[in-house]
N, C-alpha and C positions, 0 to 999 in steps of 0.2 A: 618541182619533183617529190613524189610520195614520200612518207614517211617509211623511212627502214622497219624492219622488226622490232630490235632492239627499243628505236624510239616508241613505238606502240605499244610495247610491253609497259614504257616508263608511263608513259600516257595513263594505259589501265591502273597500273597499280597505286601512281600517285592518287588518280581519281578515286579509286577504290578505298585507302586509307583516306585519305579527305572525308569521304563520304561518311565512313565508319566513326572518324573524330567527333562526325557532328551527331549518327544515331548514340553512341556513347550516351553523352548526358542526357540526351531529349528519349529515349528509348530503355537502353540499357539502366541502368541505372535508377529510373523513376521503377524498374521492377524490382529493386533492391532495395529502394528504400521504402519499404511497408512491412507491416506486420506482418510474419510468415503465418499460413494458415494449419503447419503445426506448433503454432506457438504453445509455449503451456512449459510444464517443469514442478520441478519440488524444492520446496524453501523450506529448512529444517532452521529452530535456533537452538541455540549452547540453553544445556540443562541448567538452570538456575534458581534461586529462593525466591519467590513469592512469598509479600502478607496477604492472606486471603480470610476472608467471611465466609466459614461453613454453614452455607444455607440451612442445610439437610439438621446439622446441631441443633440451628438456631429454633428450626420449626417445632424437635421434640425435648427445645431445654435442656439436651445434653451437652455439658459441659465438654471440651477437649483435654483429652487424657493430659496435655502439658500443666492443666490448672488442677488438676486431681487434688493438689496441696495449697489451694487457693481459698479460703474460708471463701472469701466473696464468690464461689463457682462452687459451690459445698450447699448455700442456704437452700432454705426452702422460699420456693414461689419462683417468679420468674429471673432469670438471671442475668446480668451484667453483658453487656453484648461483649463485652473485652472475653468472653468465656467461652466464646465462639470462634476468633480469629489468632489466627498463629502464622506460623513460618512453613512455608511446604514445595517441596521438590518440584517446578512446572519445566513445560516442555512447548512449543507451538508447533504446530507442522502444518503447509500449507502447498494441496495442489492443485497446477491450473490445467485443464485440458480446452482444447475449442471444439466447440458443440454448430448446432444450427442454428440460425441462419450463420454462413460463413461462405464468402464468394469473391469476386476480386476484388471490390471495393471493399468489405466490411471483414469482420469476423467476431464472432461471439466468445467471448472467456467466460467460463465457470470455474470462480475457486469455491475452493472446498478449505474451509481452515477451523484448525482444530487446535484448543488449548488445552492439553491433559496434568491430573497433578499424577507425581511419579511414586507418590507414599499410597497408594488405593491400586485395590483390583481392578480389572477393565470397566468392571458395573459400574462402579464407584467412582473413577476417574476424572469420569469429563468435567471439566469448568467452565466451556463454553464449546459450541461449534455451529460455523455460520456457512450458508449455501451463497455464494455472488455470483448472479448473472448478470453480463455486461456486454452490449454490443458495441465494438468500436469501428471507427473507420480507421482501415489500414493504414491511410498517411498519417493523419494528424495525431492520432490514437485520442481524440476525442470521443466520447459517448454518440452514435446515434440514433438510437432508437429507446423503446422501453427495457428497463431491468428492471430487476428482480432479487429481492433480499431476503433470507430465510436464518432465524437465531433461534440454537435453542442454547442458552445456558443456565443451568439451574442454580448457580451458586449466582448471577446475577440478575435473576427475575427475571428473564426473556424464556419465551418459547411460540412465535410467532412469525408469519411472512408478513413484508409489507407490503404484496401484491406487484402489478405492474407499476412502471414510476418513469420517467422522463431525469436524469441528472444531470449534472456538470461534472466538468473536473476530470484531470489522468488518475491512474489508478495502478495498474499495474505496468504501465509502460508509460517513456517519455517519449517525446516526439524524437524524430531523426534529425540530428544536427542544432539538438537542445541548448538552449542559450542559455549565459548569464543574467537571466531574469528570476522574476517570480510567475507562479504559474501555478493555477485552480486546482486544489488536490481533496478529492473527494473520501471524507472520510465516510464508515459504514456506519459506525457507530453513533454519529451526531444526526446521520442522514443528510448533509449537506456539505458544500465544496468551502475551501476556506484556502487564503495563499500560502503557498508554500514557495519561502525567500531560496534565491542564489546565497549563499556563504560565500565560499573560497572554492579555488582549485586542490585539488588531493589526488596524489600520487597511490594506489594503493594496486596491489601486486601488480607493481612495473608498467600499470595504467593508467592514465594521467584522466581523471573524473573530476566531475561536478559536484559542488555539495549543498545540498539543500535541506531546509530547516524548517519544523512548522510545529506552532504550540498554541493549542486551543485554549481559549477562556474557560472558565466552568458552564458546559454543559449540563443542562434542568434534562436528566432523561425522560422523566415524567412526560413536559412538555415535547420532549423530541419522539417520544415513541408514541405518545397518543397523535400527534400531526402526523406519524405516519398511517395507523388505524384509524384514522376518520377520513383516509384518502378517498377512499369510497361510499364513504357519508353514512358509514354503519359501524360499530364498536360489535363485536359478538363480545358472549362472556370467555370465552377464552383469552381474547383480548382485555376483558376489565379483569378478570386472575392476573394475566402479566402485568399490568398497570399498578394490582395491588401491590404487587414487590416491589414496586420503585416508588410507591409512599405511604410510610407506614403511621399511624396514631401508635403512640407508646407513651410511659411515664420516662421523665427526662434523667431519673436515676440509672435506667437503664443505658442510657447514650451515653452518662457525662460523668467523669469522675468529679468527685467530692469538692474538690479546688477549683473546676469549671465550674460546678453549678453555684459555687459560690461565687467567680466571675462575673456568670450572668445574669445573679439575680435568682433562680431557680430552685425551687424544693424538687428532691425524689419522687414527690407524688404527683405534680404538676404535670400535665399532659400536653404533650409538644406532635408536633407530625417532622417526619423526617424522611426527608427524600434523597434521592441517589441522583450521585453527580459523577460525570465522567470528564476526564482533559489526559491530554496526550501531548509529551515531546517528541518529535518525529524526524530523524535524521535519516537523509538516503545519500546515495553517491553512484551519480550516475557518468555512465560514460556516452560525452554527448554525442559523437556522431550515431551510434545507433540505435542511443536511446532508452539503452537496456540497464535494469537499476542492478549494480554489481554487489551493494550491500545497502543493508535496512536494518536501522534500531529505532526502537521504541519505547518510550517508558509509559506505560501505561498507569493510568489511576483512577476508580471506582471509588468513590466514598459516601456518606451520608452528610449531611449537612440542614438546619434547622431553617435556614435561612438563604438568600443568592449571598449575604455579606460575607456569611460566614465559608461560603464555599468558594466563594473571589478569596477569602486569605487563605485558604489552603492550597489553591492554585499559585497564590504570593509565594507565598512560605515555604513550599513543598510539605509541608506538617504529614506525615504519615501515625495518626492516630489510630491506639491500640484499641479506642473504642468504636470507631467508626466508620472504617475503612474497609470497603467491599473486595478491593483484589488491588495490588501495588506490586509494579515486574517494570524491570530493565530486561527487554528482550531484543536480541542481538541474534544474525545469523550465525552459522556457523560455519565452521572454515571449509568444510566441501560446498556446502549451498553458495560461499563468496565465490570459491573457486571455478563452480559449475557456470554461476552465472556472468564469472568474466571472461570463460573460455568462451561462454556465446555472445559476448560482446565483441571479443577478439577475433573471432569467424568472422561476425559482419563489419567489424572496421575494415578485414583484411580484403574482404573483397570488393569492397568501395573504394580503398584506395587502389586497388589492384585495376581496375577501368578506370579511376580516374589518371592515374601514370599510362596505362595503354592510348589513352585519349591523344595523353600532351604529347606520344611518341609517334600517334599515327598521323596528327596531324603536324608534327613539325616534317618527321619523313614522306608523308603525300607532296605537303610544299615542295620539299627539296625533290623529289620526284618531277613534280610537276615543273619548277624552273631550270632542272636539269636539261628535261626534254622538250623546253620551248627553246633552250640556249644552241642544244644540236640539230632541232631542225634548221634551226634561226642562219646557227654554220655553215650545216649542209648545203643549206641553200644559197649562201653568199658564195661557197666553194662554186657551185655546179654554175653561178653565173660566170 
């Protein structure tokens, strides 16, 4: 006896649902578990106070207004560096857009980062500006092709491009289904990747996140940037000028207080070489299903030191010297940025969970219909017999 129309419908629907349960994880989910081709967005930090070395004031030997009553800063000759270091309101903004080449396997992100002081007019407000271009594998979030990085930082002594280079490590996006483990994370200032370690789970805006932290040892910026400039085997005059701002010859009395000179056995007129160093403590909160970073915090510290040992001591103690600090700021994404990133993560997670739920429902219903159809056909044939 041939199957009846209801039985054929049950078989058809059951087969369709069973096949759908196979297609969802093998075809549909992988299409969602990729960085979108329209990825990007804007992140803004909270307004905060930074300790900043004013390179323009240093170049003209003009003390900051806050030191106008300090006799050390009104004397003749080269003023001590403390006369150019003050507290400044700042804010950071990053805009990320997608550019070519981007296709079904790769996406290229271009991130423009600007750190501005808020107490100056626009022409004098720039502390640093960078443009970072990196091509990522849309599935793994790791770099796949050559990247470029361009930095302009009047107060940090930078104005040049790295040219094309192959980098390692994550940066603007973590992998889908991030794990509780360490990942390599690329630092644009150091121009190298270092581990960023899983710390714990944390709920932010009612969303479970993984917290990752990274702290860099003292990075000799002269050596790091020189390595970047020599990638092509040639250092231009412009690059030499940028390097000059990262290692300066001067007298000890400009860079150390009288008590520090005594501790180090130095005289004010002793010639020394001061090198610019960098360190950062970075904390990221990542929504693990989508890999979206929902919160970013960085404790940035650029400073001068005369020896690697002195630099290591600064990193270990967290000292913010009134004589040798180039930039010290605690930057944290503001609430609007956190809300926007959390919404992006929640939307992606909801879609993936909806497909996972649809898969199990399809599988259960499909198997149930096929079993019921088989049982119905079996009973019909037995009845006929």
